[in-house]
N, C-alpha and C positions, 0 to 999 in steps of 0.2 A: 611480678608472678602471672599467672597464665590464666587470664579471665579474658574470655571471649564475649562478643554481641551475636546475638540474631534477632534484630526487632527490639522488642522489650525484654528481650531475655536474655539473661548473663549464664553465660556456664565457666566453668572452673575445671582445670586438669584433674584427672581422675587419680594422680598421684599425691594432689595434695589434700589437708585435711582442714577444715573450720572449726576452731574449737574455741568455747566460750565456757566459763563457770558464772553461776550467780548464787545469791544468798537464798535462805528459804523462801521469801517473798518473790522471787524470781527476777531479782533486780541483777543486772549484770554486772559481776566485780571483776571479769578478766575478758579479754576479747584478743586472739589473735592477729597476726596482721593482715592475714586475707581472710578474717570475719568483718575486721574495719575495711578493707578495702573493697570487698564484695557488696556489704551493706551501705557504702556511700558516706555514712558518718562518721565522724572524726571521733578519735579515742574519748574524745573528753563528755563526747554528746552519749556516748554508750555507756560509760563506767557510773552505776547509778541508777540508769534509767530499765524499765521494766522490759526483759527481754522481749515481750510481745508487742515492743516497737516494731519490730520486724512482720507481724503479724501481715499476713496476705487475706483479702476476703473471700478468695475463693478455698479458702482452710474450714472445715467443718469443725464447730465448737466441740463436736462429739470427740474426733482426735484429742484433743487437746484437751477433755476431760479423761480421757483414757490415761494419755502422757503424765499428768498430774497424780492421778490415783495410783499409778504403779511405782512412781519416783518418789511419794512423798511416804509410800509403805515400805521403801526399803528397797525395792526392785529396779533391775535394769528395764530397756525398753527401748525399741527400734521403730521407728517410723518415716514415714517419706511427707516432707513437708516443703511449702511452696512458701517462698518469703516472700517481703516487699521491701525495696530497697529507699532509700530516703527521696531518692525522685522517681518514686512509683514504678519501677524497671522491678522484673522480679527473678528469681532461682529457686529452681529445687532442691532438695538435700535428700540424703538416707540419713539419717539424724540416730547417733548413739546416746543414749543419756543414760547418765547413772548416778546415784544419791552419793556425798561427800559423807562418810562419815571420821569423826574425831576419832582417831587411834586410842588416844588417853581414855576419854568419856564413854566412847562408843556411841555418841549422840549424832543426829542427823545435821550439818551444818550449811549444807547446800548441794549444787546440783553440778555435773559434769556433762558437755556433750561434746561428743565429735562428728563432724557432717563430713560427707562424703559426698562426690559425685555420683545420683543417682544411675539405674540402667535406664536407658530408652524405655527396655519393654515394661520396666516397673510402674514409668510415666505413664506407658502406653495403658498399662492395667488401671493403675492408682487415679488418674487426673478424670476420667471416665463417673470412677466410683464416689469419689469426692463428692463431684457435680451433683449424683443423685442422693447423696447425703446433705448436702447444701437444699436441694429441694424439700427434703423431708424435713430438716429444720426449718426451713420458711412455713412448712403447713402444720407441724407438730412440734417443734422444739428439739431440743438437744437428743432428748429420749426417743422421740421418731428417725433421729439419725441412726442412733445408736442402737435401735430395734434394727432397721435396715442394715446396719456393717453385721450386725450378729447373725442375721437372715443370711445374707449373703455368705460369711463363714460357714455357715451351718451347712447350707447347700453343696459348698465348696469341700465339706468335709475336712477343716484345717483349723488349728486356732489361729488368733491372730497373730502370733508372732511368728509362726511357720508361714500365714501367708506373706508377711512384710519378708520377710528370709528368702522366699523362695525367688525373689526379685531382685536379688543381689547383683 
């Protein structure tokens, strides 16, 4: 697989995809080979573990609140996410997360995520925004972070989805 390292940051080939599935509580039920390799965990360490095992402290909680609200409501969501590996390295992804619906019962049974390498332009824009959101969270909690994001999107006159997808 094509994973390169620059300092503590890992990069993967733009033609490859990180894939995982979780149950309704966010516990990993499937991880593809690239996910296993880049995370630094063994498959047996990942399966059954909460997906937030990869949560990097540079990620605003408000972004994960948006993700969970959307997928729990049965909607897809896109996001830029900075993940932390087992050895405390990191890697950015452009994530696409969808609910998994049982075709027979029409019930939500889990979540599916496909992540690809993010664009450099996307990271240039997203990383400073996430830093501002973290600062807002430190001062006023998740709602302050969400308000900062909403105000930013309002000033740009774009929806969250349009903003994220504009940096593909």
